[in-house]
N, C-alpha and C positions, 0 to 999 in steps of 0.2 A: 504494500499500500504506500502511496505517496506520503512523504513526511508531513506536508501541510494538512493533508486529509486526516492523517493519524492524530495530529495535534488537535484538530477540530473535534474529532471523535472523542478524544480524551477530555477536552474541555467540557463538552456536553455531558459525557458520562460522569465526570467529576462533579459537575454542578448538581446533577440529579442525585448522585450518591451522597453529596454533602447535605442536600435538603433532607433526604431520608435519614441520614445520620443525626442531624439536629432534632428531627422529630423523634427518633429512637432514643436519643439522650434524654429528652424531656419526658418521654414515656417511662424510661427506666427510673428516673427520679420519682415520678408520681407512683409507679408500681412499688418502689421501695418503701415509700411513706405508707401506702395502703397496706402493704404486706406487714410492716412493723405494727401498724394500727390494728390489723386483724389479729395478729399474734398477741399483742398486749391486751386486747379485749378478751381473748380466750383465757389468758392467764389471770386477768383481773376477776372475771366472772367465776372461774374455777376455784381459785384460792382465796379470794377476798369475799366474794358474795356467797360462794359455796354451791353455785349452780352452774354446771358446765353448759356452754352454748354448743349447738350442733353445727352452726354454719361457718365458724372461722376456719376450720380445717379445709373445707371445700374452696373457700375464697382464697386461702393461702396457696393451695395447690395450683389454682388457675393463675394467680398473680406470679408465683414462683416460676412456672413454666414460661410465661411471657417474658419475665425479667431475665432469666438465664439465656433464652434464645435471642432476645434483642441485644443483650450485652455481648453475646457471642458474635452477632453480626457486626456490631461496632468494632469488635476485636479484629475482624477481617479488614475493615476500612482503615483502622488506625495502626494495625500491625502490633497490637500489644499481647498477642497470644504467646504462650511459652514456646520457645524454640531451643533446639539443641544445636549449638554452634561449635561445639567442641571439635568436630571433624571439619565442617565447612569453612571455618576460619583459616584453615591451612591451605585451602585451594586458592588459585589465582582469582583475581577480581572478576574476570570474564566467566569463569566456571560458577562462581557464587551467584552472579546475575542470572545465568541460565538456570541454575537450580532454584533460585527464587521464583523465576517465571513458571517453572514446572510445578512447583509447590502451589503457587497462586492459581494456576490452571486446575490443579487437582482439587483445591478448595472450591473453585467455581463449579466443578463437576459435582462435588458433594452438595453444593447449594441447589443444583438442578435436581439431584436425586431426592433431597429433603423436600423440595417443592412438589415433585411428582408423587412421592409417597405420602406427603401431607395431604395433598388433594385427594388421593385415593382413600386415605383414612377418614377424612371429613365426609366423603361420599358414603362410606360404609357405616358411619356412626351418625348420620344426619338426623335421625329421629330419636336418638338417645338423650336422656336427661340425667343430670347429676342426682345422686340418691337423696340428699337431704333438701336442698333448695329447689330442686326440679328445674335447674337452669339448663339451657341447651348445652350439651357436651361440646358442641362446636366452638364455644367460647374458649375452651382449652385446646381443642385440636387445630384450630386455625393458626395457632402459634407456629407450628412446623411449616405450614404453607407460606405464611407471611415472612417468617424469618429465613426460610430457605431462599425465597426470592431476593431478600435483602443481601444474603450472603453472596448469591450469584452476582447481583448488581455491583456490590463493593469489590468483589474479586475481578470482575470485568473491567471496572474503572482502574484497578491496580495493574491489570495486564497492559492497558494502553498508556499507563503513566510513562512519560519519557524518563530515561535513565538518569538525567542530571538532577531530577527533583527528589 
């Protein structure tokens, strides 16, 4: 592909990726606050009031799934996932760049697989409800579909990133 075209593709992908990363960051903060609130309510009612609530566990499960998968997709964008560099740091720079691109492409393939299997899972559990609150189980299962798509988007943007950045 022509370098100016690649740069244009990168700029567009990076802007879209950045927008969704900002939305994801805000969602992660909100989910953290809601998760802690749910757990605190559960603990308060169980140990202070003496009456255990039935709903905080279900809410915490849904919030935690979204929180982990959204934060994981942000890790793809920002590159803050744990990496083993013990071996690769001894390779020449060109080999490290090629390995980084291969790993990024593999992460993108994982995002596609997570999206496809998440979609299939949502379709198979479309009519199911959570046991206590009777919420659509889709609220939990859409996390894989949405976050798989975000992982793919962020990996694709990273693949088109010019080397000097």
